[in-house]
N, C-alpha and C positions, 0 to 999 in steps of 0.2 A: 444634689450639688455639694461638693466638698466644701468644708469651711476654708475660707481664704485667710491668710495672715492679716491681722489688723495691727496698725501702728499704735504703739502704746508708749508714751514717754517713760523712759527707764527710771527716772528719779521723780516722777509725778508725785506732787504733794509733799515732798521732803523739804524741810528747812531746819535750821539749827540757830538758835539764839543763845549766846553765852549767858552764864549765870552770875558772872562777876562784873566788876566795873570795866573789864577789857572790852566789852561790847562786841565780841566777835559774832559775826553772822555769816552762815553759809546758806546759799539758796540755789536750787535747781533753776536755771534760766530757761526761758521759753525755747522749745526746740523749733525755731523758725527756719532759717536757712544759713548754711555755711558752705561757701564755694571756695574751691582751691583754684587759684588763677596762677598760671605759669606763663612767663614770657617777658619780653623786654619792654614792658609798659611801666611807666612811673605812676605813683599814687595820684597825682593831680589829673592825668589823662584817664586813669581807671575810675576815679571819682566822677568825672564828667560822663563816662559811659554808663556808670551805675545810675546816675540821675536820669539819663535818657530812658533807661530800662525800668524806672519807677523804684529804684532801690537807693534813693538819696539818703535815707536814714541808716543804711548799712555802715559798718565801720570796716576799715581796711587795716589789716595787721600783717607785718612782714613775717614770712614763714621760712625764709631761706633766700638764697641767691636767686633773684628774678622769680620769686614765689610770694604769693599773697593769700591770705585767708580774708574772705568777705563774709562778715557775720551780721545777722539781723534777727529781730524777734519775730517778724512776719514770715509766714510760709511763702515759698516761691512757686509760682505756677509753672507748669511746663512751658507755656507760651512765654513767660518772662525769662526763663532760662534760655529758650531758643533765641529770643530777641537779643540778650546779652551775648550769647555765643556768636551770633551773626555780627554784632557790632564789633566784637574783638577779633574776628577772623583776620588772620595775618599778623596780628599783634600779640595775641596771647590765646592760650587754651584754657577753658573752663571746665571743671569737674565738680559736680554736685556731691558734697560730702555730708549733706544735711542728715541723711539716714544713718550715718556711720559714726557721728561725733556728738558729744554732749558738752554743754557749757555750764560751769558752775561759778557762781559769784561768791567771793570771799571779801568781807569788809569788816571794818572796826578798827579801833585804836591799836590793837594788838595783831592786826592782820599780817604785818611784816614779820612779826615774831613767830607767828603760826607757820608761815611759809618757809621761814628760815630753818625751821626744824626738819624740813623735808627736801630742800633743794639748795644748791650751792650758788645761786644767783644773788648778786648784791642787789637788794631791792631798795636801797637808799634813794630817795627822790632826786638827789643830785647826780646819781649814776643811771638809775632806771626811772626816767621821767614819765609823766602821764602820757599815754599813747605808745610807750615802748612795749615791745614784745619779744619773747625769746622761747625757743624750743628747749626743753629741759626735762629732767627726770624729777619726780616727786616720789621719793622711795625708789621703787622698781618700776613706776609707771611713767611712760612718756606723755608729757603735757605741753601745751603752749600756754604761757603765763602772759597776760596783758595787764598793764596798769591802767585802770579806767578812772582813777581819781586819786586824791591824796592818800586815803586809807582804804582803797578798794582795788580789787584785782578780779580778773576773769580767767578761769582755767578751762582749756578746751582739751578733751580727752576722748580717745576711741570709746564708742558705746560700750563695748564688752568689758572695759575697765572702769566704767563710770561708778558702779556700786562699790567696788574695791577702793577707789579713790575717795569716794564719799565717806566710807568708814574710816579710812586713814586720816582724812581731814578732821573728822569729829574727834578722833583720839589726839591728834595734834592740837586741836582747839582747846581741849581740856588741859593739856600740858601748858600751852601758851598762857592760858588764863591763870593757872596756878603760878606760873613764873612772873607774870605781870602784877600779881596781887601784892 
């Protein structure tokens, strides 16, 4: 019997903690589930359907006009995906992106400085509040940035670019730590 491909987290076991007082931390987040939802459904109605499907702990992030990413740490079973797809029939389409995207956490006092080295988004909390999200470029790589806390962000990137983005973030972290010292 031929060997079958096995799922292996692309950034498994990687983490970066800064060496200076900037306290920058990079971490590969669990490869749970990431769903792309397209349709004229608003976040409160989508959240209600997610709760019915057992995904109440998932977060909803705007990904464009009438587009949402639903992200969570727990893997989604095929039955759970079918139940959500059926519940949203006629309101929205659901595409499982879990296999094709990776989430990276960026946190620490200098996290905004780190990200400002690679993107043109204004990450000031008055402009980009907690829960805000935007599709942008970090260097040459397309990512979605979500503010998850005062000094914490989550970046979602295509799996094939995850290692390249990770390396870029590590270099940017070293620069941000030097600048904030």
